[in-house]
KOLKEVEX-21739 format. One record per atom (N, C-alpha, C, O): residue number from 1; residue in three letters; chain; x, y, z. Coordinates in Angstrom, 3 decimals, padded with zeros to 6 digits. Example, Ala and Ser with C-alpha at 12.3 -4.5 7.8 and 13.67 -1.06 7.14 Angstrom:
KOLKEVEX-21739
   n res chain       c1       c2       c3
   1 ALA     A  013.190 -005.690  007.800
   1 ALA     A  012.300 -004.500  007.800
   1 ALA     A  013.200 -003.300  007.800
   1 ALA     A  014.236 -003.319  008.465
   2 SER     A  012.850 -002.250  007.080
   2 SER     A  013.670 -001.060  007.140
   2 SER     A  012.900  000.030  007.870
   2 SER     A  013.409  001.138  008.039
This chain:
KOLKEVEX-21739
   n res chain       c1       c2       c3
   1 MET     A  003.999  006.123  020.339
   1 MET     A  003.852  005.301  018.882
   1 MET     A  002.529  005.081  018.732
   1 MET     A  001.798  004.731  019.659
   2 SER     A  002.052  005.329  017.229
   2 SER     A  000.564  005.009  016.960
   2 SER     A  000.670  003.698  016.073
   2 SER     A  001.688  003.371  015.464
   3 TYR     A -000.476  003.022  016.086
   3 TYR     A -000.527  001.662  015.370
   3 TYR     A -001.851  001.563  014.845
   3 TYR     A -002.887  001.854  015.443
   4 LEU     A -001.726  001.086  013.558
   4 LEU     A -002.975  000.556  012.711
   4 LEU     A -003.158 -000.752  012.506
   4 LEU     A -002.375 -001.373  011.787
   5 ALA     A -004.145 -001.313  013.068
   5 ALA     A -004.511 -002.697  012.782
   5 ALA     A -005.648 -003.146  011.905
   5 ALA     A -006.792 -002.879  012.275
   6 VAL     A -005.461 -003.773  010.827
   6 VAL     A -006.580 -004.085  009.983
   6 VAL     A -006.900 -005.715  009.910
   6 VAL     A -006.020 -006.517  009.598
   7 ILE     A -007.966 -006.028  010.164
   7 ILE     A -008.541 -007.594  010.167
   7 ILE     A -009.425 -007.633  008.934
   7 ILE     A -010.322 -006.812  008.743
   8 ASP     A -009.132 -008.614  008.119
   8 ASP     A -009.977 -008.927  006.923
   8 ASP     A -010.540 -010.424  007.053
   8 ASP     A -009.878 -011.461  007.021
   9 LEU     A -011.876 -010.284  007.203
   9 LEU     A -012.743 -011.644  007.136
   9 LEU     A -013.014 -012.014  005.735
   9 LEU     A -013.910 -011.477  005.084
  10 GLY     A -012.206 -012.969  005.255
  10 GLY     A -012.579 -013.471  003.820
  10 GLY     A -013.294 -014.699  003.840
  10 GLY     A -013.457 -015.277  004.914
  11 SER     A -013.733 -015.160  002.791
  11 SER     A -014.420 -016.409  002.484
  11 SER     A -013.615 -017.628  002.975
  11 SER     A -014.256 -018.572  003.437
  12 ASN     A -012.231 -017.702  002.918
  12 ASN     A -011.491 -018.681  003.201
  12 ASN     A -010.418 -018.646  004.446
  12 ASN     A -009.962 -019.620  005.045
  13 SER     A -010.120 -017.139  004.689
  13 SER     A -009.093 -016.877  005.898
  13 SER     A -009.545 -015.679  006.384
  13 SER     A -010.418 -014.967  005.888
  14 THR     A -008.738 -015.445  007.642
  14 THR     A -009.083 -014.297  008.256
  14 THR     A -007.404 -013.745  008.439
  14 THR     A -006.450 -014.444  008.780
  15 ARG     A -007.396 -012.330  008.110
  15 ARG     A -006.003 -012.069  008.088
  15 ARG     A -005.943 -010.924  008.864
  15 ARG     A -006.978 -010.298  009.094
  16 LEU     A -004.628 -010.484  009.397
  16 LEU     A -004.322 -009.486  010.448
  16 LEU     A -002.814 -008.779  009.857
  16 LEU     A -001.764 -009.387  009.653
  17 VAL     A -003.060 -007.447  009.681
  17 VAL     A -001.856 -006.511  009.459
  17 VAL     A -001.791 -005.528  010.579
  17 VAL     A -002.724 -004.792  010.900
  18 VAL     A -000.704 -005.567  011.107
  18 VAL     A -000.530 -004.219  012.036
  18 VAL     A  000.530 -003.429  011.690
  18 VAL     A  001.624 -003.990  011.624
  19 GLU     A  000.456 -002.072  011.417
  19 GLU     A  001.294 -001.122  011.149
  19 GLU     A  001.660 -000.001  012.039
  19 GLU     A  000.837  000.579  012.748
  20 GLU     A  002.928  000.290  011.983
  20 GLU     A  003.205  001.199  012.958
  20 GLU     A  003.630  002.704  012.426
  20 GLU     A  004.534  002.828  011.600
  21 LEU     A  002.992  003.712  012.902
  21 LEU     A  003.118  004.982  012.145
  21 LEU     A  004.464  005.768  012.637
  21 LEU     A  004.493  006.330  013.732
  22 ASN     A  005.441  005.763  011.849
  22 ASN     A  006.664  006.459  012.273
  22 ASN     A  006.621  007.917  012.289
  22 ASN     A  005.640  008.496  011.822
  23 GLU     A  007.556  008.527  012.762
  23 GLU     A  007.661  010.024  013.102
  23 GLU     A  007.519  010.913  011.829
  23 GLU     A  007.150  012.076  011.993
  24 ASP     A  007.823  010.386  010.381
  24 ASP     A  007.736  010.950  009.207
  24 ASP     A  006.496  010.654  008.651
  24 ASP     A  006.329  010.881  007.452
  25 GLY     A  005.530  010.148  009.376
  25 GLY     A  004.157  009.910  008.834
  25 GLY     A  003.942  008.623  007.972
  25 GLY     A  002.857  008.235  007.537
  26 GLN     A  004.950  008.130  007.830
  26 GLN     A  004.776  006.740  007.062
  26 GLN     A  004.575  005.617  007.886
  26 GLN     A  005.055  005.568  009.019
  27 PHE     A  003.821  004.605  007.342
  27 PHE     A  003.679  003.292  008.075
  27 PHE     A  004.573  002.375  007.790
  27 PHE     A  004.976  002.284  006.631
  28 THR     A  004.989  001.632  008.663
  28 THR     A  005.849  000.390  008.513
  28 THR     A  005.037 -000.977  009.119
  28 THR     A  004.589 -001.001  010.265
  29 GLU     A  004.947 -001.850  008.383
  29 GLU     A  004.463 -003.194  008.572
  29 GLU     A  005.049 -003.624  009.564
  29 GLU     A  006.272 -003.654  009.426
  30 ILE     A  004.578 -004.054  010.741
  30 ILE     A  005.280 -004.950  011.929
  30 ILE     A  004.846 -006.326  012.190
  30 ILE     A  005.452 -007.074  012.958
  31 LYS     A  003.713 -006.676  011.495
  31 LYS     A  003.063 -008.062  011.606
  31 LYS     A  001.989 -008.277  010.765
  31 LYS     A  001.124 -007.428  010.549
  32 ARG     A  002.014 -009.471  010.247
  32 ARG     A  001.163 -009.984  009.202
  32 ARG     A  000.795 -011.346  009.461
  32 ARG     A  001.722 -012.150  009.362
  33 ARG     A -000.415 -011.833  009.793
  33 ARG     A -000.821 -013.138  010.000
  33 ARG     A -002.000 -013.521  009.229
  33 ARG     A -002.890 -012.717  008.952
  34 LYS     A -002.007 -014.744  008.884
  34 LYS     A -003.280 -015.427  008.171
  34 LYS     A -003.585 -016.690  008.897
  34 LYS     A -002.727 -017.519  009.200
  35 LEU     A -004.794 -016.785  009.147
  35 LEU     A -005.374 -017.978  009.703
  35 LEU     A -006.642 -018.648  008.662
  35 LEU     A -007.514 -017.954  008.137
  36 ASP     A -006.541 -019.832  008.542
  36 ASP     A -007.433 -020.485  007.695
  36 ASP     A -008.709 -020.748  008.459
  36 ASP     A -008.728 -021.562  009.383
  37 THR     A -009.856 -020.014  008.054
  37 THR     A -011.093 -020.074  008.839
  37 THR     A -012.278 -020.639  008.135
  37 THR     A -013.262 -021.012  008.773
  38 ARG     A -012.204 -020.718  006.753
  38 ARG     A -013.366 -021.359  006.060
  38 ARG     A -014.717 -020.926  006.175
  38 ARG     A -015.681 -021.690  006.129
  39 LEU     A -014.780 -019.638  006.331
  39 LEU     A -015.936 -018.982  006.698
  39 LEU     A -017.137 -019.269  005.773
  39 LEU     A -018.219 -019.347  006.355
  40 ALA     A -017.140 -019.431  004.506
  40 ALA     A -017.935 -019.907  003.516
  40 ALA     A -018.090 -021.277  003.342
  40 ALA     A -018.741 -021.711  002.391
  41 GLN     A -017.483 -022.112  004.282
  41 GLN     A -017.727 -023.720  004.141
  41 GLN     A -019.034 -023.806  004.586
  41 GLN     A -019.459 -023.122  005.517
  42 GLY     A -019.793 -024.737  003.874
  42 GLY     A -021.146 -025.228  004.178
  42 GLY     A -022.321 -024.108  003.822
  42 GLY     A -023.493 -024.439  004.004
  43 MET     A -022.052 -022.955  003.380
  43 MET     A -023.178 -022.077  003.090
  43 MET     A -024.123 -022.632  002.068
  43 MET     A -025.331 -022.435  002.201
  44 ASP     A -023.583 -023.404  000.923
  44 ASP     A -024.408 -023.726 -000.029
  44 ASP     A -025.516 -024.750  000.638
  44 ASP     A -026.683 -024.763  000.246
  45 GLN     A -025.098 -025.480  001.533
  45 GLN     A -026.186 -026.530  002.351
  45 GLN     A -026.869 -025.795  003.382
  45 GLN     A -027.808 -026.348  003.955
  46 ASN     A -026.509 -024.557  003.717
  46 ASN     A -027.332 -023.913  004.830
  46 ASN     A -028.129 -022.760  004.056
  46 ASN     A -028.334 -021.735  004.706
  47 GLY     A -028.582 -022.813  002.793
  47 GLY     A -029.487 -021.696  002.241
  47 GLY     A -028.588 -020.463  002.330
  47 GLY     A -029.104 -019.412  002.709
  48 GLY     A -027.364 -020.495  002.034
  48 GLY     A -026.641 -019.413  001.912
  48 GLY     A -026.129 -018.512  003.196
  48 GLY     A -025.408 -017.518  003.101
  49 ALA     A -026.608 -019.021  004.312
  49 ALA     A -026.372 -018.575  005.750
  49 ALA     A -024.971 -019.178  006.251
  49 ALA     A -024.706 -020.339  005.942
  50 LEU     A -024.114 -018.464  006.976
  50 LEU     A -023.134 -018.866  007.799
  50 LEU     A -023.495 -019.954  008.761
  50 LEU     A -024.503 -019.869  009.462
  51 THR     A -022.535 -021.154  008.808
  51 THR     A -022.884 -022.142  009.771
  51 THR     A -022.210 -021.898  011.044
  51 THR     A -021.146 -021.282  011.111
  52 GLU     A -022.866 -022.412  012.123
  52 GLU     A -022.461 -022.032  013.408
  52 GLU     A -020.904 -022.422  013.393
  52 GLU     A -020.087 -021.666  013.920
  53 ALA     A -020.474 -023.736  012.717
  53 ALA     A -019.082 -023.985  012.911
  53 ALA     A -018.109 -023.103  012.272
  53 ALA     A -016.931 -023.067  012.627
  54 ALA     A -018.615 -022.365  011.296
  54 ALA     A -017.792 -021.414  010.516
  54 ALA     A -017.595 -020.135  011.360
  54 ALA     A -016.548 -019.496  011.459
  55 MET     A -018.798 -019.866  011.958
  55 MET     A -018.809 -018.621  013.068
  55 MET     A -017.720 -018.747  014.079
  55 MET     A -016.902 -017.849  014.280
  56 ASP     A -017.735 -020.034  014.791
  56 ASP     A -016.872 -020.627  015.849
  56 ASP     A -015.518 -020.349  015.467
  56 ASP     A -014.750 -019.716  016.192
  57 ARG     A -015.112 -020.958  013.983
  57 ARG     A -013.852 -020.780  013.674
  57 ARG     A -013.279 -019.371  013.585
  57 ARG     A -012.163 -019.085  014.019
  58 VAL     A -014.088 -018.523  013.010
  58 VAL     A -013.796 -016.958  013.004
  58 VAL     A -013.653 -016.466  014.361
  58 VAL     A -012.631 -015.824  014.603
  59 LEU     A -014.535 -016.662  015.333
  59 LEU     A -014.329 -016.216  016.789
  59 LEU     A -013.105 -016.679  017.222
  59 LEU     A -012.451 -015.835  017.835
  60 GLU     A -012.564 -017.835  017.082
  60 GLU     A -011.462 -018.325  017.626
  60 GLU     A -010.232 -017.787  016.921
  60 GLU     A -009.154 -017.668  017.504
  61 ALA     A -010.426 -017.463  015.636
  61 ALA     A -009.224 -016.808  015.043
  61 ALA     A -009.073 -015.316  015.605
  61 ALA     A -007.963 -014.876  015.904
  62 LEU     A -010.255 -014.555  015.736
  62 LEU     A -010.267 -013.401  016.199
  62 LEU     A -009.639 -013.350  017.502
  62 LEU     A -008.869 -012.411  017.702
  63 THR     A -009.859 -014.315  018.551
  63 THR     A -009.210 -014.419  019.741
  63 THR     A -007.731 -014.450  019.528
  63 THR     A -007.025 -013.610  020.086
  64 ILE     A -007.188 -015.431  018.702
  64 ILE     A -005.832 -015.527  018.402
  64 ILE     A -005.081 -014.100  018.112
  64 ILE     A -004.104 -013.595  018.665
  65 LEU     A -005.895 -013.649  017.051
  65 LEU     A -005.342 -012.450  016.553
  65 LEU     A -005.259 -011.277  017.293
  65 LEU     A -004.427 -010.391  017.096
  66 SER     A -006.218 -011.275  018.235
  66 SER     A -006.329 -010.118  019.483
  66 SER     A -005.063 -010.287  020.413
  66 SER     A -004.418 -009.328  020.836
  67 ARG     A -004.754 -011.719  020.709
  67 ARG     A -003.667 -011.952  021.376
  67 ARG     A -002.384 -011.568  020.683
  67 ARG     A -001.403 -011.133  021.286
  68 SER     A -002.446 -011.748  019.429
  68 SER     A -000.929 -011.066  018.871
  68 SER     A -000.910 -009.736  018.628
  68 SER     A  000.139 -009.244  018.212
  69 MET     A -002.020 -008.941  018.834
  69 MET     A -001.859 -007.429  018.808
  69 MET     A -001.421 -007.204  020.432
  69 MET     A -000.510 -006.411  020.674
  70 ASN     A -001.915 -007.731  021.241
  70 ASN     A -001.621 -007.381  022.708
  70 ASN     A -000.224 -007.769  022.831
  70 ASN     A  000.342 -007.068  023.669
  71 VAL     A  000.549 -008.657  022.280
  71 VAL     A  001.884 -009.079  022.476
  71 VAL     A  002.608 -007.907  021.844
  71 VAL     A  003.446 -007.315  022.524
  72 ILE     A  002.357 -007.516  020.582
  72 ILE     A  002.825 -006.385  020.104
  72 ILE     A  003.066 -005.287  020.833
  72 ILE     A  004.196 -004.804  020.908
  73 LEU     A  001.977 -004.762  021.471
  73 LEU     A  001.662 -003.624  022.045
  73 LEU     A  002.520 -003.516  023.371
  73 LEU     A  002.975 -002.474  023.843
  74 THR     A  002.654 -004.831  023.892
  74 THR     A  003.488 -005.063  025.138
  74 THR     A  004.934 -004.945  024.818
  74 THR     A  005.701 -004.319  025.549
  75 LEU     A  005.304 -005.538  023.738
  75 LEU     A  006.788 -005.443  023.449
  75 LEU     A  007.181 -004.253  022.906
  75 LEU     A  008.399 -004.087  022.849
  76 ASN     A  006.326 -003.190  022.401
  76 ASN     A  006.763 -002.091  022.046
  76 ASN     A  006.343 -001.084  023.044
  76 ASN     A  006.662  000.097  022.903
């Protein structure tokens, strides 16, 4: 089986979508997850740059989403 995973780093949330490629060439969604990370929070007070806290939240979210993908691959 082949899978496609897409991660979207938005200003307020980090999203994951995992799709499975079927034998007929069509994709079927098998996982969708959204985590609130508030990446843009504090940028106005930080000269338009990302804050350390915001980057830490996104890194934590990516770790969680990575574990989600590993579980999917293990179960299938």
